[in-house]
Phi, psi and omega in degrees: 000138183265143177234092182289125179228012173068192183280104177261154177292132180234147179236146173238178178305328183240347190239155167242125177253121188218175175291153174286150173232149182307327182288354177284340191307314181300318180289325178296315178299314182295318189274329179208323187294332179262011187254109180300329179296325179285318187271359186309318183250017179263173181281353181232154181267161178301141178293142181281336181207164182294335179295324177297315178298318181300315179299318181293315180296320176300318179294317178299316181298321178292329184291343181294351174297338180270136178282000179252013177262127180232092180217122183244141168271119178275121181240145176234120183053039177084353183261130175296123183234354180186180184223142170216131188206152168284123182260334177209152176198160177230120177294313186293325181261356175058046175232158172216163177235137181252156169225153180207161172204159184216144177306139185302325184292348180247012178296152174065033177239006179080006183290318180293327176298319177299312182295313182297315180299315182293315179295319179298314178300318178299313183292322181284316191255339176260309181284321177102016171297145177272328184227135172241126181244156177216153177223154172211154175294138181299340177277007176236064184296337179299324178295320177296324178295323176298314181299314179297317180300330182265020173083012177280144180262131176290126182258337181147181183238130173270101186290130177059028187291328189226141177270125179282166180298332180276002178095346178284163180258129184268138166276133183250122181269133186246137180226158174206162169226141179252152183304321185270012174263149170293142181213215182089168182281143175269133178116209188291339187241050179289146180237000000 
């Protein structure tokens, strides 16, 4: 049974995951939303200006009125450095799919693994989803390593599933974790 409780504040050893606030927009644009290196393999393109980011953050902040919105601003020492959110879900089948991104200057430091592990535990054991899924472009293997580190199982590859911005076709790698599986992050930040 699912118990929707919306985006609650979550903490990891180094991070605070919280709701977005309108005043976060300038740092979000600077740290990831305006950065083509971050958005290169994502479903959306880098924002052309800070006003675009501001409109989006304002919309996200307003959406928190719903108990079925799960979107966190990943902060390090009070600074917004990334995003992790439920992008799709099914109440009847008790599954959700996550998406995430992190500022380029903090890649390869285990921060996304901390955030992903904590959010996954919350979604599986507090909200009550049975399955949490993730996907990544095969040209972004670092994202797959984060998923594996956090106990997600590789399910397979959807060959040529998505057309990239450059016109090539991306193979999409699929992962999941189920509520009744042992999980958590492997390594220094196990939960």
